[in-house]
N, C-alpha and C positions, 0 to 999 in steps of 0.2 A: 666548161665545154657543154655544148648542146647534147642532151641525153638521147636525142633522136638521130645524131649523125652516125654514119656507118662506122667511123673510127671509134666512138664511144660505145656503141653496141659490140663491135668486135673485141674491144679491150675489156668489156664487162664479162663478155662470154669466156674470153681467155682467162681472166681472173677466177671465174667460177670453176674452171677446169684445171687450175694450175696445180692443186695438190695431186689429184689422179694422174695428171701428166707427169709430174715429177716421179711418182712411183713407178710408172711405166717406163720412163726413161731410165731409172736406176735399175729396174729389172733387165732391160735390154743390155745395158753397160755391163752388168754382172755376168750375163750370157756370153757376151763378146770376150770378156776377160777369162771366162771359164775355158772357152774354145781354145784360146791362145796359151794360157797358162796352167790349166788344170788338166793333167794326164787322165785322171779318172772319168772326165767327162767326154773324152775323145770317142769312146765307143757309141755314146748316145748321139753325138753329132754325126758320126760316121753312118749310124742307122738312119738318121733323118735324111742325109744326102742320098743315101741308097734309095730310100723310099721315094724321094723326089725324082731321082733318076729314072727308076722303073715306072712310077706312075704318071710321070709327065703332067699333062694338062689335067688328067683325072685327079691327081693328087691336088693340084691347085684348087680345082673346083670343090673337091671334098674338103679340103682344109678351110677355104673360105666360107662355104656353107655351114660348117660346124661352128666356126668363130663368130660369123656375122649374124646367123639366123638361129640355128638350133639351141645354142647356149644361152643367149639372151631371152629367147622365149621360154625355154625351160625355167630359167631363174625368174621370170616374171610370173609364171604359173605356180611354181612351187613355193616361192618365198613371198611375192607381193599379193598374190591372189589366193593364197591359202591351199594351194593344189587343185583349184576348181577352175576349169576352163570357162571362158567367157566368150560372149558373142564377138566375133571379130578376130579371135586368136589364130584360127587357121588362115584367115585371109592375111593377117599380118605375117605369119610365118611364111606363107607363099611369097609375099612381095619381098621379104628380107632374103628368102632363099634365091630367088632370082636375082635381086639387086647385087647381093655379095658375090654370087657365083660369077656374074658378068664382070663385076669390079675385080675380083680375083684374076680372072683371065686377062683383063687389061693391064693390071699390075704386073702380071707375069710377062706379058708382051713388053711392057716398058723395060723390065729388068733385062730380057733378052736383047732389046733394041740397044740399050746402053752399053751392054757387054761388047756389041758390035761397034758402036760409036767410040767408046773410050777405052775398051779392052776389059778383061775379066780380072785384072790384077786388083789388089786391094791396098795400094799405097796411098798416101794422104791426098795427093793431087787427084788421082782418079776418083777417090771417094767423094772429094769436094766437088768436082764436075758433075757427078751423078746427083749428088744432093741438090745442087743449084738447078739442074735441068729438071728433076723431078719435081721440086717444090715451086719453082718459079716459072717453069714452062709448062710441064704436064699438067700440074694441079690448076693453075688459074686458067689455062686455055681449055682444058678438056674434062678433067676429073670433077672440079668443083661446079662448073656450069650444069654438067650432066647429072651429077648427084643432086644438085638443087632442083633441077627440073623433075627428076624421078620422085623426090619426097613431095614436091608441090603437087604433082599429078596425083599422088597417093592422097594427100590431104584434101584434094578436090573430089575425092571419091572416084577417081579415074575418069572424070569428065574432061572432055577435050576443049571445052569452051573457056576462053580467056587464057589459054595456055601460050599464046603467042606472046604476052608480056613477058614471059620468063626470057626471051631472048632479047629484051631491050636493055639499053645502057641503063636505064634507071633501075630495073630489077637488079642488074649485076652490081651496080653501086651500093643499092640499099640492102640486098640480102646475100649476095655471093661474096662481096668484099668483107663484110664482118665475119663470115664463115671462115674465109682464107686466114683472117687475122688470128682468129682463135685457134684454127688448126695448126698454123705454122708454130705457135708456141710450144705445142706438144710434139708435133711430128718431124720437125727439122732435126732435132736430137736423134729421135727414133729411126729416121730414114738414114742418118749417119751411121748409127749402129747396124743397121741392116746391110748397107753396102760395105761395111768393114769385114763381112763374112765372104767366103766364096760363093759363086753364083748358085750352087745346088742348096745352100743353106739360107738363101736370101728369102724365098717364099715361105718356108718354115717359120723363119723368125718374124717375117711380117705377120703371118697367121697368128702367132702367139702374141704379138703386140696388139693385134686386132682383137683377140679373145679378151685380153685385159681390159681394152678400151670399151668394148661394147658391154662387158659385165659392169664396169664402173659407171658407164653412161646410163644403163639401166637402173643402177643403184641410185645415181644422181637424180635422174628424172623422177624417181619414186619418192624422193624427199623433198622435192620442189613442187609446191601446189599451185604456185602462180603461173599463169600462162606465159608470161615473159621469160621466166626461167627455162620453161619447158622448150620455148622457141629458140632460145640461146643454145641449149644443148643439142637440140635437133639439128640447128645450123652447123654445128660442128660435125655431128655424125654424117651429114649429107655431103660434106666436103672431102671426106678421107679418100 
């Protein structure tokens, strides 16, 4: 297989993230099982649901900001940079804060929309419909292209020149498709776990999965010195 094809790049990125993905999937499955079968865990889930009900979109923004921006930046500074701030850390934090806050609101809107489309129940058929719509409609049509565009804009130091190529078929095939392939390996089971819980617990569980993912993503990229490996993992992060 040609190593430069989108399929090969996507499969290589998926393989690189397979172990972290399996760990996250296992954690999400354990949490779902705890909700349904562990009475001792019920008060914790009830508190999360109450916080989401009272906090609304502010809860979503805060949870997404903490999971996608604050935690990975703190990890990078405290562990990978020896506690020393570097040039660009604040700019990176600002970008991640805006990106993940907006992304969290989009996901919240998606969950609300699907509750209207398919209903709030958590039976197998409804969960399957939501996973399919999430991963094979919302993700390839909206989330992945916009995510890749945002990261590409950041990588170009927020310059607008040459940004039009992002909306071409070639860019989608060569950059977005590999991101989707790598993302599906991890997030299809995670999405299934999220939709297996009542609506008020879906954003908290998504945020928790995102927390695990960005922390592992930061660790993975810190361990890979080659530009290719970083590009693959960035590709996955941009498509979530």
